[in-house]
N, C-alpha and C positions, 0 to 999 in steps of 0.2 A: 647423831643424837645420844646423848649421854645417859648413864643409868640413873634412875630415879633414887634419891636419898630418903624421900618422905612421901608421904601421900596427903594431898589437900584437895578438897573439893573445889576450891576456887583458884589456886595459883600454881599447882604443881605443873612444872614444864614438860612432862611426859604426857600430860593429858592435852595440852594446847599446842604442842610443837608439831610441825607437819610431818606426816609419815611418807616418805618418799618411795616411790617404786624404783626398781633397778633400771639401768640404760636399757634401751630397746635391743632386742636380740637379733636384728635384721642382718647385721653384719656378720654374726656368727653362722647364720644360715646361708652361707656364701657358697652355693654349689657350682658357680660359675665365676671364677676369680676375674675374668674380663668383663662381666657385666658392669653397668654404671649405677642404675638405680636399685634400691632394694628389692623392687619387684623383679627386676631383670636378674638380680643375683639368684634369686630362688627359682626362677624359671630357667633352669640350666639346660643348655644344649648338650645332648650327650656326646661322648668323645668322638664317635664314628661319624658324625655329620660334618663332613669336611667340605672342601669347595667343589668336589666332584658330585657328592651327594649320592648315597647309597640307594636311595629310591630308584634311580635309574641305572642302577649297577648292572642289572641283567642285560639290558640293551646296550650299555657301554661295552661289556665284555664279548657281546656277540658281534660288535663291529670290527671286521678284520681288514678294513681298508688300509693298505700301506703298512701293515704290520709284519712282524717277523716272529717265526716259530721254529724252535730248535727241539725236536724230541720224538717221541713215539708217535707212529701213525700206522693205522690199520683201517681198511675199507674206506680209504680217502678221507679220514676224519681223525682228529687228534684223539689218541686213545693211549693211555699209560701216563708216563711221566714226560713233562716238558716245559720249555720256558717260552713264554709269549710276551713280546714287546711291542707296545703301542707307539705311534708316531710322537706323542707327548712325553716319551720315557717312562710311562707306567709300565710296571713289569709284573706278571704272574709266573710264579715258579711253583710248579706242583703237579697234581694228578689230574687227568682229563678222562672224560668218557663221552664219546659221541660228540665232540667238538665243545664241550662244556666243562667248566671246572667242576669236577667231582672228587671229594675226598680231602686229603690234607694239602694245604697250599699256603703261599705267601704272596700277598698282593702289595706292591710298593707303589706309591704315588710320587710324583716329582716334587711335591711340596714338603715332603718329609713323612707324611702319613704313611701307616702300614697296617694291614691286617694279617694275622697269621693264625690259621686254625682250619675248622671244617667248613667246606663248601659242598653245596648240592646245587646241581644245574645253575652255575653262576651265581649263587646266593650264599651270604653268610648264614649258616645252618649248622647247629650243634655247638661245640665249644670253640672259643677263639679269643684272641687278644688284639685289640686295636689300640694304636699308640698314634697321637697327632703331633705335629710339630711343636706345639706348645708345651708339650710335656704332660698332656692329660691322657690317662690311659684307662681302658675298660678290659677286664678279663673275666669271662663267664659265658652264660648260655645265650644263644642267639636263635631267633627264628623269623625267617623271611626278612633278613637283612636289619632286624631289630633287636635290641637286647630284650630277652624275655626269660624269665627264671631268676636264678641266683647268679650274683656277679659282684665284683669288686671294681670301684671307680677310685683312681687317685689323681691328684691335682699337683701342679708344680709347687705349690705352698704348703705341701705335705698333708692337705685335708684328704681324709680317706673315707670313702662310704662303703659299706659292705651291707648287702640285702637284696630285696626282690625288685624285679623289673617286670613291667608289662608294656608291650608295644613302645619300646624304646624309652620308657620313663620309669622312674623310681615309683613303685607301687607295691605297697605291703609292708612288711616289717624290715626295719633298716637300722644301722648304726652309723653315725658319723663321728669321727675324731677331727676336730678343728685344729689348725696351726697354732692357735693361741693356748691349746690344752684343754679347752672345754670339750665337752662329749655328749652327744644325744643319742638316745636309743628309743625307737617308737614306731608309729605308723605313718606312712606316705601315701598320698594319692596325687598321681600326675605330677611328680617332681616336687609337690609341696609337703611340708609337715603338715599332717592334718589326722585328727583323731587324738588318740591317748599316746603320751610319750613323757619322757624324762630327760631334762637338760641338766647337766652338771658343770657349773662354772669352773675355771682353772683355780688353783689353790690361792691365787692373789685376790680372788673375790669370794671364794668359799661359800657358794650358794647352790642350792638345788631347787629346781622347779618340777614338780610331778603333777601332771593333770592333762587337761584337754587343750587342742591346739586347733587353729583353722588358718590355712594359708600362711604357715609359718611364724603366726604369733600366738601367744597365749590367749585363748578364747574359751570361755565356759568355766567349769569348776576345776579348781587347782590348788596346789599347797606349795608354798614358797618357804624354804627354811634356810636361816643364815647360820651356818654351822659354827662360826667363831664367836658369836655373840648369844645365840641361843633365841634369836627372835624368830617368830614363825607367823605367817599369814595363811589361812585357808578360806577359801569362799570363791566368789565369782571374779571372773577376769573378762576384759575386753580390749582388744588391740594392745596387749601387752601390759595392761594396767588393772589394777583393782577396780571393779566397777560392778555395782550390785551389793548384795548382802555378803558380809564376811567379818571374821574376827582375826584380830591382830594380838599377838603376845609378845611382850618385851621379854629379855632374859631375865630380868628381876622377877617375873611373874604376874605383873599387872597386864591387864587385857583391856581391849577396846572392842566392842562388837556392834556393827551397825552397817549403815549404808554408805557406798563409795561411789564417787564419779571422777573418771579420769585419773584415779590414782589418789584422790583427795577425799576426805571425809566429807559426806554431803548427805544430809537426811537425818534421820533419828539414830541415836546410838546411846550406849551405856558404857561407863567405865567400871572396871572391877579390879580391886586391889589383890595383892598375892595372896591373901588369906580368903579369897573368893568373896568378899564382901562388896555390894553394890556401892560405889562411892558418888557416882555421877550419873545423871540421866539427862539427856537434852536433844536439842536439835542443832545441826551444823550446816553452814551454807559455804561451800567450796573452802573447807578447811577452818572456818570460823564458827564459834559457838553463837547461836542466835536466840536460843530459848532454853530455859531450865525446867526440868520437871522433878517432882518429889520422888526420889529413889525407892521409897517404899511402896509407891502405888503401882501394883501389878497390872492394873487394867487400863491404863493410859492408852488411847486409840493410836494405832500406828506402830506400836511396839510388839504386836502378837508374834510376828514372824522372827523378831530379834530373840525372844525368850523360847520360841520354838528351836531356833538355831542353837541357843545356849544348852538346852535339853539334849538335843540330838549330837552335840559335839563336847559335851561337858569334859569328857576324858582325853579328847584331843587337843585342846588348847589350854 
């Protein structure tokens, strides 16, 4: 959409041209590179959930059938330092107490996965690093075999997450740097971006969104800024698109304030020129203007919330 060279109530292209939303962000919120659908991409399995499953790690390590142990023994139990090998070639090297992995140790699986760090009674407990055979790694705090507390997760495509975990999922404040150069910082709930957060696009797109999210999409109140053109939108979002009441400003200073649906002007709205003079007032239906109102009439029904928005956000747009 080009810059406006003049202002005309009836034919100016800036008033009647469609205002497009950015492309969906789902591919950037790719916390699991091997997932297929956008939803699967955001519902990432944590790195430690391998073919053996850490949920049965306690019973797995307790099974001594046809196993080999070389190390310290006291009171007919593994106590001290030693190496334990299972029939499937899984190997634990580290410290033991009363026949259980306790202290620092390294657990290596035949598929290439490994965990190195703290153990308490055969559980990942404390600080440790898990690397799987696909190049995904987590390093940080663990509790009862699950990521809990602060940690860093890296992926084979160089995507990197740093933040808080709860019960094996990203939960709380976190930061993600994506392989395309985009960067998100904000809140997570159950591996999803949810709550307040800021997404910065790579320099090739040069946009910033700051506002509310729900399940990895822009949803609620937010602000999008196009840094290279000076364009800005502030208002309601739904499913990554402008939806509800919001104001759009071009880099040349003109503004459109009104209602949106699915990223398109839909409902009542007003157009204001760069000198803050109301030039057009009307009703739109899926991007097309269907009705005109006299700009100087302040009390036309249905425009109350628009003028209230204008008063509250006068210095922002």
